[in-house]
C-alpha positions in Angstrom: 40.1 -35.9 -82.4 41.4 -35.3 -85.2 45.3 -37.3 -86.4 47.3 -34.2 -86.1 45.4 -32.6 -83.0 46.8 -36.6 -81.7 50.1 -36.1 -83.0 50.9 -32.2 -81.6 49.2 -34.2 -78.0 52.0 -36.7 -78.1 55.0 -34.4 -79.0 53.6 -31.9 -76.4 53.7 -34.9 -73.7 56.9 -36.3 -74.8 58.3 -32.5 -75.1 57.2 -32.2 -71.2 58.9 -35.7 -69.9 61.8 -35.2 -71.6 62.5 -31.5 -70.9 61.8 -32.2 -67.1 63.6 -35.2 -66.8 66.4 -33.0 -68.5 65.9 -30.1 -66.4 65.3 -33.0 -63.2 69.0 -34.3 -63.7 70.8 -30.9 -64.3 68.8 -29.4 -61.0 70.6 -32.5 -58.8 73.7 -31.5 -60.3 74.0 -28.4 -60.0 71.5 -26.9 -57.4 70.9 -29.8 -54.8 74.0 -30.6 -52.8 72.6 -32.5 -49.6 70.2 -35.1 -51.6 67.1 -34.1 -48.5 62.9 -34.2 -49.7 62.6 -30.8 -49.9 64.9 -30.5 -52.5 63.7 -33.3 -54.6 60.2 -32.3 -53.9 61.1 -29.1 -55.2 63.4 -30.0 -57.9 60.5 -32.3 -59.0 58.0 -29.5 -59.2 60.7 -27.2 -61.2 61.6 -29.7 -63.3 57.9 -30.5 -64.5 57.0 -27.0 -65.0 59.4 -25.5 -66.4 59.2 -27.4 -70.1 55.2 -26.9 -69.8 55.2 -23.2 -69.1 57.9 -23.2 -71.9 55.3 -25.4 -74.0 52.6 -22.9 -73.4 54.5 -19.9 -73.8 55.0 -21.3 -77.3 51.9 -22.5 -78.0 50.4 -19.1 -77.6 53.1 -17.5 -80.0 52.0 -19.7 -82.8 48.5 -18.7 -81.9 49.3 -15.1 -82.6 51.0 -16.0 -85.3 48.2 -18.0 -87.0 46.1 -14.7 -86.0 48.1 -12.2 -88.1 49.1 -14.5 -91.3 45.6 -16.1 -91.5 43.0 -14.1 -89.9 40.0 -15.6 -92.4 40.8 -19.1 -90.7 40.1 -18.1 -87.0 36.5 -17.7 -86.0 
């Protein structure tokens, strides 16, 4: 794996970790008044899924942009 690929991997992992933590804190404050186990598990799932899906969408937009700008580099 190249250094640039490793850099983007670490940046994406940090984004998912920080984004899931922030999302979980927001969910705990606003959406989970009763602190049951189901609420906690659903909150953890939503908190991990939201930044992961956001990162995948951003990567897809980046790939489409790169194909439009540099069509010769995609083979």
